[in-house]
N, C-alpha and C positions, 0 to 999 in steps of 0.2 A: 655468437646465436646468429642463426640464419630464420631472416625474418623477409626473405627475397628483396625487391629494390621497392619502392613508393615515390612516386613524382608527384608531386601536388605544385599546380598554379605556377607551371613552370615556362617562364618568359626568357627570349634570348633576343637580340637582334644586335646587327652590324649597320653601323652609322643609323639610317635610316630606312634600311629595310628589317623588316622583321621575322625574325626565323621561325622562334616559337613563339605561341601564342596560347596561353593558359591550357600546356599541356598537363595533363595524367592520365598516369597508368599505376597499376600494380602487377607485381610478377610475384607469387607466391612460391615457395619451396616446391622442387618436385611438376613445376609446369614450365611449359616454353609460350614463350608471350611473343609473337611476329609486329612487325612494323611494316606496312607499306607505303608507297607513295613514289613519286616520279622524282627525278633527277631536284635537286634544292629546296623539298618539300623538307628538309630538317632531319631525318634520319641519324643522320653521322653526329650533326649537330648537339642533337640529344642523348647520345651516346658517349659523348667526349664530355659532356656536363654530371653525366652518371660518374663516369670514371673518376670525375675532377678534373682532365687534361683543359677543359675550359669551362669558367664561373659564370652561373646565369642571373639575369640581370633579377630576378622576383622566383620566387619558388622554393619551395623545399624537394632535397633528393636526400632518401634513408636508406643505404645499402646493410645489410644487415640491423643492427639497433644503432647505427651510427648517422648524424648528417652531416651527407658532405660541407665540408665547407665552415662550420664549426665545430664538430666535434673528428673531425679528420679532413684532412685537405685530400687525401686519395684512399679509398678503400681497401682494405687489407685482405679481404679473401675472397678476388678477384679474379678471373682471369679476362681475357680479353684478346680478341680481333679485331682491330681499326683500321681499315686501310689494308696498303701490300705490309705481309709482315718483313723485319728488315733480319737480316743474320749478316756475321762476320764471312764477307764470302770465300774466302781461302783457310776457313778452318771447318772440320767438319760438323754432321748434322750434332753428332752427338759433344762435341766439342764446344759448342754455338748452347746447347743447355746446360752441358754443365755451369759453365763461365756465369750464363743467366742465375741458373739456381743457385750458385757462390751468394748471389748478393743478398738473398734472406738466409740462407743455411738451412733450408727446410728440411730439403732432401740430399739424397742421395746417388751415388752411381746405381745402383737396384730401383731407383723406382723411373732414373730419368731411362734407362735401358728398356724397364716394362713399358712407359709411356711410348718410346720408339718401334716398342712390339706393337702395342692397341692402334698405332695409326698407319701400321702397314710402310712402317721403315727401317726394321730390324736387319734384311738384308743391307741395308746402304747406308748405316748411320758414323760408319768410319770413313764414309766418301765427303770431298771437298762439296759444301753447296756450291760450287761455281758449276760442279756436274748435274748438280738436280734441276730435271724436268722445274715451271711452273708449278704445276702438282703435286712434287714431292715438296716443294719449299712449302705450299700451302698445308699440306701433310705434316712440315715441322713450324709451322705456323702453332695449328692446332695445341700438337704437343706441349709447346710453349704455354698455350693458355691452360690446359689440363693441367700441368705435371705437378705443379703443386695442392689439388684436389681441391681446388678455391668453389666455395658454395654459391657465387654467383659468379654468370658466365654472360659476355658480352660478345655476340658472334654478329659481326656486319661484313656481311654476303664471304662469309666462309667457306663456299662450295666453289668460288671463282679460280678457274684453272685444274679442276679435277676431271675426269673422263667420267661416263658411265658408270661403272665401279668401284671408282673414289666415290663419286655423290654417295653412292647405295652406303658404301661401308660407313660415311661420316654419319648418313640418316641414321644408320643404329647405333654407332655411337654416341649423337646426343641424345635418342632413345633412350640407351643404357642410363646416360649422366644423370636425364629427366627423374628416372624410376630411381636414383638413387638419392634423391631428393637436391638435385642442384635446380637454381632458381634463373630459368634461361632468356636472355633476349636479343631475338634473332632478327637481321635484317638480309632479305633476299627479294632480288629482282624477280624471281622463278617460282613461279605461282606453283607447281608441283611442290617443292620446301616448302611452302607455307601449311600448304592443305595435308601433306604427310605428317608435319611436326609438329604443327601449333597448335596447343589448346583453345588459345583467345588471337584473334588480331586487331589488331589498333591501323586505320586509314590514316595518311599525314599527305597532305595536301599543301600544295605551293603558296603563299599567301601573294594574291594577281591586285592586292591593294596597288 
């Protein structure tokens, strides 16, 4: 069941540093919600708490109909780009995705080839990732995030390394994913990305205490 994402009264500290203080947000299916703020405001920490990569000190995170940390440690139907996507450099883009897809066994060769076409890597799918540009690696990261048709997408700076045409193509892709009913959380330093894509925007501030 895709109920999107609900975050309620979330707190996270590292020692004496309070990073998340009473964070609340809702991302329903078919919406893109943006989070903006200066470096250190907690955007990536928030995303890691939603994905189950990091445990919050207090609060509730619901993804779909599951409470993270109680009903499951990690959400099932979620696609993620957080920080620089990591791949096996000596393998092709296709082989990298095939290896990752084998972990869950949800998709096969056709779906992998289809997603590589969708992100603009069809002509380079059998090229070694060592020969990929930064933008091509970013496209491969996006392909990995969406290839299993997740209900929820967590996208932390998904346009890094993309040229102007690549940014436009990925904006179109994310809009299509929204229209298909995905719940998408997007962080970007580019105001134009936020303005063009997001239905709602949350401003996060650095705690100056």
